[in-house]
N, C-alpha and C positions, 0 to 999 in steps of 0.2 A: 588496447585502444591504439589506433593509428594516429599519425600526425594531424590528420584533418578532424580529429575529434570523434571518429566513429570506431566502435568496438567491432572486431572482425571475428565472430564466432565460427566454429568449424562448420556447422550445418545451417547457419542463418535462421535458426528457429527462434532466437531471441536477439533483438537488435538493441544496441546502445548508442545513442547520439548525445554528444555533450556540447553545450553552448555556454561557456563561462561557468557560472556556478550552478547552472541548471542542466540536469541530465534527463533524457527520455528513454525509458525501457519499453520496447514494443514486442509483445507476443506475436510472432510472425509465422503463423501457420494458417493463413486465411482459407486455403482449399479444404482444410479440415475444421473450419470454424474456430480456429485457435484452440483446439482440444489439447489438453495438457498431457502429453506423453512423457515417458520416462526420459527419453533423450532431451526433450524440451526442458524438463525440470532440471536435468543435469546442467544444461546450458545456462538456465536461469541462475543456478548457483554460481557458475563461473562469472556471469555478469555482475551479480551482487558482490562477489569478492573484488572485482575490479572497481566497483563504486565505493566500497568501504575503504579501499586503499587510497582513493583520490581525495586528498584533503581540500581541494578546491570546490568540490561538489557539496552543496548544502541542501538542495531541493531536487527531488526526483519525481517525474511523472511516469506512471505505469499505465500503459494502454494496450489496445489490441489493433492488429492490422485488419483492414477491410471493414466489413459491416458488423462484425461481432467483437465483443470484448473477449469472451471465451465461453464455450459450452461446458467447461469443466473437464474432469478426467476423461481421457481417451478410453472408450469402451473396449477396444482391442487390447489395450494394456491391462485393463481390469480383468479380462478373461484369461490372462496368462500369468497370474500372480502366484499360483501354487498354493502352498499350505498357509494356514492362518499366521504361523510364525514368520514365513517369508513376507507375507503382506505387511505385517506390523513393522518389519525391518525396513522395507522399501518406503512405507508411509513416513516413517520417522526421518530417514536419511534424505529423501527427496522432497516431500511435501512439508513436513513440520519444520525441518531445519531451514528451508528457504523462507517460509512465512515468519518464523521466529527471527531470522536475520533481518527481514524488513521491519518488523516490530521493534527490534532492539538496536538498530543502527542509529547512530547519532546524526541522522539526516531526516528531513521532512519528506515523507512519501505521500503523493497524491494519486489515488486511483482515478484515472480518467475513463469512465465506463462509456465507451463510444457506441455500444450496441448491447444486444442481449448478453446477460451474464448468468451462468447457471452453476450450481453445485460448488465445486472446488474453486471456480473463478470468483464467486461471491466471497468465499473464505479467503482467497488471496487478497481481494479488495479490503476485507475486514482487518487484515494485518497492517494495512496502510493507515496513516494518521488521519487523512481526509479523503472523502470520496465525492466526486462530481459525476453527473451523468448527462448524456444527451437526452433531449426531451422524449425521443422515441424509444429509449432504452428500457428494457425490462429486466427484472431480477427474480430468480427462482432457486429454490433448493429442492429439486425433485426426487431426491434419493429415496424418500418414503414410498414412492410408486414402485420401486424395485425391491422393497423389503429391506432397505438400508437406512442409515442415518448419516448426517454430515460428520466427518471425522477429522477435519483440519481447521477447526475454529468455529464451526456452526453450532457446536454444543456449549461453547464458552464465550468466545469473543462476541458472538451475535447477541447473547443475553446481556452482556455488559453494555452493549451499544444501545439496544432498544428495549431492554427489560425482559424478564423471564417469560411472562405471559405472552407478550407479542412475539418473542422468539419461538416459543412452542407452537403458536398458531402458524407462523411462517413455515417452520420445519415440518410439522405434522400434517399440514394441509397439502404441502407440495405445490401450492398455487403460485402463479407468477404475479408479481406486482409491478405497476408502472412506476415511472420515475417520480411522479408527484406523490404517490403513496409512500415510496421509499423515503422521500424527504420528510413527509409528515411523521413517519415513524422515527426519524432521526438517524436513518441508515445512511443517508447522503447529505452533504452540506449544501450543494448547489445543483440546479438543473439549468442547462444551457440549450438554446435552440440548436437543432441539428446542423443547420447551415452555417452556424457561427462557432461550432463546438471547438475546433482546434485552436482558433484564435482566442476564444473565451477562456479555455484552459490555460493557455500561455499567459494571458493577462492575470488570471487568478493566481498562477504560480509566482508571478512577479510581485505580488503582495508580500511574499516572504523572502525574496532574493536579497533585499537590502537590509535584512535583519541580521543580527549577530549569529553566525553559524554555531558558535559555542553555546549561546543562550538557547537557540532552537534545539540543538542536539541534547543538551543536558536537561532542558525544560521538558522535552518530549519524554525522556526516560523517567524523569521525576513524576510527571503526571500519570504515566502508565503504571509505575510502581505504587503510586499513592492509592490506587484503587484497592490494593490489598493491605493498606495500613490504616490504623486508627488515627484520629485527628492529631494526637500528640506526636506520634511517630512521623506522620506526614509533615508536620511543622518542623520537626528536627531535621528531616531530610531536605526540606526547602531551605532552611537556614544554612545547611552545609553546602548546597549547590550555590546559593547566593554569595556565600563567602568566597567561593572559587571565582565566580563571575566578577565580583568587585576587585579581584586581584588580577584580572585579565587585561591585556593590552587593548582588546576590543572595547571594553568599558572606558578605559582611559582616553582612547581615541574619540569615542562618541562624546565624552564629556568636554574634551577640548573643542570639538566642533560646536557643541551647544553653547559653550562659553563665548566663542568668537561671534556666533550669531546674536547672542544676547548683548554683547558689547557694541555691536554694530547697529543696533536698533535706535 
């Protein structure tokens, strides 16, 4: 990242801009509708490494350049993968590792779906904590039309998000859904007018910027892991996290401010 807050990747396929505690990652291949090539995914990995090392960043917006969020995996790349073993290796190192990094990072990720999102791009958004869309955006997992299935979260993260039956219908029909249907299903949190999208996403992100970064990060991981826990284990994990937060300077600072406001009333 340069002195002006911009990350300077080798091929400019993924851009990173930082403004205080907020970072924006932009998939920057608009001439190819932001298709996810191997080079792009490698660059995304470098950007994510930069973000995870920056302790100041607490909220990250992930979006696409131009009119598309992303059409998903680059077809030229898919045609050159070689053996099944080679495919699985590349899938894990480039796709799975990046999406897992987003899901497991102690920072809040917001997928800002500015236009059509397809296949792997929907799976990338599913790895984020929150998803917002432009009103005209559409989402689809068309892999079934090619005799394939989603392989980077569409078979598990999607079902956790919207339920198994709804996920099966979405995946096995291959049909596109609009932004309002996506919100009805619980796939996205907010829908914003196209002409206000960038400003609305920024305002939405600001809801989380004044929150404790430690509570956001640890709370995110706790809630993700709680999906695989029974109630008792989930409560034990919550107690452990809370004990750490109660011992943090962020908590003590917040309580001092609260006390001062209360005394001044």
